[in-house]
N, C-alpha and C positions, 0 to 999 in steps of 0.2 A: 637710450638704445631702443626701448620698446616703442616709443613714439615714432621713431624713424622706420621701424619694421612695420608698424601699423599703417603708416603713410604709404610705404611701398606696396603693401598688400592691397590697400584701397586703390592705388594707381593701377595696379595690374588687374584688379577686378573691373575697374571702370573701362580699361582698354579692351578687355575681353567682352564686356557687355556691349560697348559701342561697335566693336568689330562684328559681333553677332547680329546686332541690329542692322548694320550696313549690309551684311550678307543677305539677311532676310529681305530687306528692301530691294536689293538687286535681283533676288529670285522672283519677287512679285512684280517687278517693274514691267515686264513684257505684257502682263495681263491687265494693266491699268489703262484707263481712258486717257485722252490727251490732257485733260484737266488734272487728273490724279497724277500723271507723270510729272507735271510741273511741281506739284506738292511733294512728290517723292524725291525729286531732284533736290529740292530745298532741304528736306529732312536728311537726305544722304550727305549733302554738302555740310550741314551742321554737324553731323556725326563725324565726318572726316576731319573737320576743324577741331572738334573735341579730342579726337584721337591724336592729332598732331600736338595739341596743347599738352595732353597727358604724356606723350613721348618726350616733349621738351622738359617737363617736370621730372620725368624718370631719369633723363640724362644728368640732372642736377643732384640726384640722390647719391 
């Protein structure tokens, strides 16, 4: 039972962290150069994919 609770806590922590990172990147996006925007989009896309993966794992809990 503890292992399942630990996994749940880790998943929720990871989701919060990725959401926070995504929000920060979105806030900074408007001030980026064109090259930086491409990189930010890639980082934001990866964060969104991670969030989706974590949510899928959470559904299985």
